[in-house]
N, C-alpha and C positions, 0 to 999 in steps of 0.2 A: 686374941688369936688374929694374926694377919691374914685376913680372908683372901687377899690377892695372892699370897704365896700358896695357900691351900688350893685355890682355883687353878693355879698354874701346875701344881703337882698332879691334880686330878686330870687336867687336860693333857699333860705330858704322858701320864699313864695310859689314858685312852688312846692317844695317837700311836704310841709304841705298840699297844695291844692290837691296833688296827692293821699291823703288818701281817698279812696272811702268808706265812712262810711255806705252807703246803703248796700254795699256788706259785709263789715266787721260785722256790727250789725246783718244782716240777718244770717250770718254764726254762730255767737255766740249764737243767739237765736233759732237756728235750723229751720230757714225759708228757703224757696226756694230763689235761686239767683234772685234778682229783674230784672236782665237782661233777665230772661227766661219767663216772663209773662207780661201782660198788655202792656204798651208802650215800655217795654224793657229798660227804662231809669233808671239808678241807682241813684235814688233820693228819697226824703221823700214821695212825692206824690204817686209814684209807690209802695213804700213799704206799704203805707196805703191800697193799693188795695189787699194786702195779708190778710187783716182783722185784723192785729195786730197793734193797735193804739200806744201801748207803743214803739214798734220798730220804727214806723214812727216818733214819737215825739223825740226820742233819736237821730235818724238820722238827723232830721231837726236841732236840737240844735247843734250837732257836725259839721254839714256842715256849719252852720252860724259861729261857733267859729273858724273854720279853715280859714275863711275870716277875722274875727275880730282880732284874736290874732297876726298874723304877722304885720298887720297895726298898732295896738296898741303898739307893741314892738318897731317898728321903731319910732313912735311918742314919746314914753317914753324915749328911750335910744339912739335915732339916733344922737343927738348932742354929746354924749360921744364918738360915733364912728366917729366923725369928719364930719358929714353931714351938720352942720351949718344951714344956712337959707334954704337949699334945703330939709330939713327933711320932709316937707309936700308933696313935689313932689315925693320924693323917697317912702314915705309911700303909696301914691296913686298908684304908679306903682307896689309896692309890693303886694297891694290888687289885682291889675290886674293879677299879676303873680300867686297868689293863685287861682284866678278865672280860669285862663288858665290850672292850674294843675287839677282842678275839671273837666274841659271839656276834657282834654287829659292827664289822670293820668299816670305817669311813671310806677307805680307799678301794673297797671291793663290793660296792653296792649293798653294804650292810648284810651280806651273805657270808656268815662265818661258820666256824666249827663249834665244838662242844666245850672247849676250854679246859680239858683235863690237865694237859701239860702246863698251861699258863697258870692255872690255879695252884698246881703243885709247886711251881717256881716261886709264886708269890708267898705261899706258906713257908717254903724253905728259907726265904729271906727274912720273913717276919719272925718266925720261931723255928729254928732248925730242928729242934726236937719234934715239933708238931709235923713239920714237913716230912721228916724221916718216918715217923709213926704212920702217917697217911700213905707214904710211898711203900712201906713194908706191907701194909694191908693190901694195896693194889697188887704187889708182886705175888703174895701168897694166893689170893683169889685167882689171879690170872694163870699162875702155874698149875693150880688144881683143876680149874674149869676151862681154861683156854678161851675165855670170853673177855675181851677188853672192856666191853660195855658193862658187864656184870661187876668186874673189878672196879671200874670207875664209879658206878652207882653206890656200891657198898663202901668204898673209900670216902665218898661224899657224905654218906650217912654218918660214918664214924668220926670224921674230922671235927665237927663242933663239940662232940662229946669228949674227944681227947683233950681239947682245950679246956673244957670245964673241969674234967677230972684231974688233969695234971697241973694246969696253970691257974685254974680258978676263973671266975668271971671277970673279964676285962672288956673295955670298949671295942677292942678288935674282934670280939666274939660276933658282933653284928655283921661285920664284913665277911667273916668266915662262914657264918650261917647263910648269908645271902648268896655267896658263891656256891655253897652246897645245894641249896634249894634250886638255884638256876641250873646247875649242872644236872641234877636229877630230872628237872623239867625238860632239858634239852635231849635227854635220853628216853623220852616218852615212847618214841617209835621203837627203840631198841628193847624196851621193856615188853612191848607187845610181841615182838619177834621172839624174845626169850621164852615167853609163855607158849607161843605157837611152835617153838622148836625150829624156827627158820633163821635164827641169828647166825651170822658168819663168825667163824672162829679166827683166832689170831693167825696171821700168815696166809690165810685162805685167799687165793687170787680171785678177782672178779673181772669178768669181761664187761666192756661198755654195754649199757642197757640197750642201746640201739642195735647192737649186733645180735642179740639173742633171737629176735623174731626171724632173722634171715636163715637161721639154722634149725628153727623149731619145726617147720613144716615144709616138705618138698613142694615144688610147683604142682598145680592141679594135674597138668597133663603128664608129668613125669611118673606119677604113681600109677596112672592107668596104663602108660606105655610099658612099664616094667611088668605089670600084671599080665599084659597081652603077650609079652615075650615068654613069660613063664608058662602060660597056657600052650603056646606054640611048641615049646620044647617038650611039654608033657605028651602032646599028640604024637610026636616022633617016637 
């Protein structure tokens, strides 16, 4: 196996994955940084909470493409690069590298998202049937429960089993399993919120975290002044 070619594939996958499109698209469209409101997660679901559906759709598509394109490129041209029969294995781990880039992006201080769309794109390129099965699982769970996090967690749980049941054990299984485990781990906070009943539903807008305290409590003097006026009116 030409290790230089493998290293270049993995590096390219990671660098493409490091493009945080949630932040990039939000800046281009004049929106707040998605890391400053809602869950703080730079992903399409949190961008949707800004109220701008177009920005969320564009982010989702680009996040999926940055998982799809590196894997597709390796499968399409890997044999020319000397990968031979190892091309599918290298493609799978290139997809994992893109996923890792989304989680810990080099260009954005290693503060990334949860990687759902990027993982889906990588799976779609690697094995379209596996990608479609995983996507269908996400859509069904999201439609019934309206929780993006729950749909993502359950899709991640099922993805490795789909591969084993339908395609059998292949070396790509390790890359798929690694993505699934990391994705579930990245949703640890969401899992706690789901159990507590405080998780935000799909499409639910979120105000910036800093704005909440300003409206939570009136100034100390204002409450007393209002109470005084009420008492004065009562004596009349």
